[in-house]
N, C-alpha and C positions, 0 to 999 in steps of 0.2 A: 496579616491578612491574604492566606494564598490567593497570585496571581492567573488565571483561569493558565497558562504554560505551565506553570507551577505545580498546579494543583491532575492536570495531564500527569507529567513526568511523577509524580508520585503513585499515581494511580499504575502506570505504565512498568516502573519501582514493582510497584507488587506483583503485577500480573506473569513478571519473566521466568519465573517458571512453570506454571502453569502455560502461558500458548511460545516457549522453547520446544515443551511437546511436543505441540500439535506439530511445528516447524521440523521437531527432529520423524517427525509420524512422513509427513508429505516426506524428505529426504531422504528414506529408504522402501519409497513406494513407488506406484509407476506414474503418478504426480510429476519427480523429479524433471521427467523425460517428457512428461507432456509440457509441462514447462518450460523449457529449454525450444521442447521448437514451436511453442509460440510465438515466444518475444522472437529469437529468429527470424522469423518470419514476416516480421516486422521493422526487423532492427536495419540502420543502414551500409552499406557497401564504406569502409574502403579498403585501399591500395599500400601494397606494401609494410605493410603497418598491426599491429594489434588495434583490435577493437577499446576505444578510449569507455567505459561502463562508470556509470557512478550510480546508484542504489540507495532513494532516499529515504528515511526510517528505515533501516533494514531490520530494524527487529532482535529476534533469532540467525538474522545471514539468510535465509530461505534463498530471496533471490538473489544474494552475492554470490551465494557456492555455488548456484546453479551457473551464475557466468560465467564465474572463475572454472568451471568443469568444460568451458568451450576454450582455456584459453586467454579468455583476453585479459585485458589490463583494466581492474577491475577497483574502483575506490565504495565504500560502504560509511555510510553518517548515521548515528544515530542521535536523539538528547541524551538519552537514560544510559547510565554506565552500568545496568545491569542487564539489562538489551544487548551492549555491546558488545558485554563479558560471555553471553551466553554465545553470542553469533560469532566469537573466537573459539570456544570450544567446540562451538558444533562445527566448525568448519575442515575440522583436522586434518585433512593433507593441502587441502587448498588455503591452511591458515596465511604461507609468507607471501601467497597470491592474492592478498587480496587488501586494499593499505584502508585500514578500519581506523575512525575519527570518531570522538565526538564532537557533536556540532549541530544549530539549528537548524531547520529546513526554512527558514525565513532568512535567513543571513550565513551565506554557505561563504567559508573562507577560499576560494576560487579565484583561479584569475577569468580572465573574461574568453567565453569562446572556448573552454576546459575539453568538454566531453563532446562523445561522437550520439550517450548515448545515455536516457536515464532511466530508472526502470522503480519507480514506488506500487506498491499497495498497499489499503487501510490506511491508506493515512489522512490524507487531505480532508476530512473528517472530521482529524480531529485539530487541526489549526485555528490558531486566533486570527490571521491575519489570510487567509488564505487568496486573494489576488495577492497582496504584497510577496509570499511564497512562488507564482508561477512567475515573476517580473524579474525574481532571482535564477531561478531555471533555467529560464530563458537566456539569458545573461552566460550561466556558463557552458550550455549549449552552445556548439561550433555551428556555423554557420550551415545548414544539411543536416543538422545532428536531427534525434526523436526524441519524445517525451513520451514513456508509455506507461500511461496512471491507468489502477485496477483498485474501482470504487464501486460501492454502492453507497447509496438513500437511509446510510442505518439507522440514522436513529428522525426518520421526518415521520417516524408513527407518534412522535410526541410532542406532531403541532396537525395531527393529519386523523380524522377522526376512520375514515375509512384502511390508513395504512395500520391504527391501532385494533382494528375486528380484524386485520388480514393479518399485522404482527400473534396476534393472540390462537387464531386459525394453524399459525406453524404449531407455538408449540403445544396445540391438542392435537394436532398431526404425525409432531414427532416424538409422543405417548403413544397414538394410539398403533403406530406403527414399528414398536418395540425399538426406538432411535430413540441415544440419547439429549435430552435437552443444552446445546450450545448453551444458552444462556442462564439455567441451573448455578452451572458449575464458577460462573465468576458472580461478583458483587454486580448487579446491575442496579440497585439504585445509586450506588457509588454513579459511576457511567452516566447510568441519565445526570443524575445532576448536571456534571463537568456538562455533556451533551446541550442541554436547555439553553447552557451560557453560551455555544459552540455557534455561530452563525451560519454552515454547513447544516445544520438539522433540521434550520425549517427552510431551505431552498430547495427547488426540486434539478435533480439534478440527473446526467449530463450536460443539460442545455445551460446553468451558468456558465460552466464551465467552457463551455464551446465558446461562448459571448466574450468570455472575459481573456481567456485563452487569443484571440483574432484580434482584439483592439491592444494586447502586449503587443502583437506583431509576427506571431507567428503564422508564415503563409500558408499551412495546411493544416490543416483541425478535420481526422476523423473519429469517429465513434463507432461502435460496436458494442449491441446491448447483448444481455443474456449470457457472456462466458461464461458465467457458472455450468454451462451448461457443456463445455470442453473442460472445465478446470475442477469442477466438485463431485465429490463421491457424490452416493444417493444421499446417504444422513444429510449431507450439507443439504443437496439441494430442496430435506424437506425441510430441512428446520431451517432456511433464509428462501424459503419460493417469494416473501412478499419485498428483498430485497437483492431481487436479484443484483448481480456483479456488469458492471459497463469496462469499456476500458477507450481511454480516451488517448489516443497516436496524435501527436504536434507534433511538425515538422516544420526548424526553423531557419 
């Protein structure tokens, strides 16, 4: 019988093509500039060398490629071979500037204090042991380094009646406004079955994250809500109205 990690891996292996199309569209739109400016506004400063960036759960490579376009020293990891294949293909002229590696976010094969900046998007909700993963990310960050985590309470609607009602309102509003429903084109049943067994699906975030990060040893944790207002287009904002994106900025 598959464990949770294997089920998540198999799900995202199957989603690689569709998810890559989304990332490719982002790379060829205004969003790359928006994300570049946003991340750079929170990055730590280094003197006399390139910023060392780790993109965890790179998927089809959007963050890695965006950071490589800034001239940074970028490493990108993902647990699925299909996603890494897509990321390398999407990287184009930046492929040689990014060190792509297959790795489990819970157990990173890097030395302590290696990276200045960790970036990650829509990953932590997938994790079986997110507290352990956060400990690993803290370990590989250099003192003064910063982690930027962008995520949402994607599957809280499985456990919260109000969120469930809001989720269906999003589906109706998407249809009423003539937008594509981003949940129709995915295997919603399969992902919900996985999400029911993931700890963060039933946890109110980012409050949980902030408490865990401070307990691990991060010196400063800053939360920003409603990040979707800055990075999502109108269609995404209607689709995900009940699951606003938050940012966690944690400094070691």
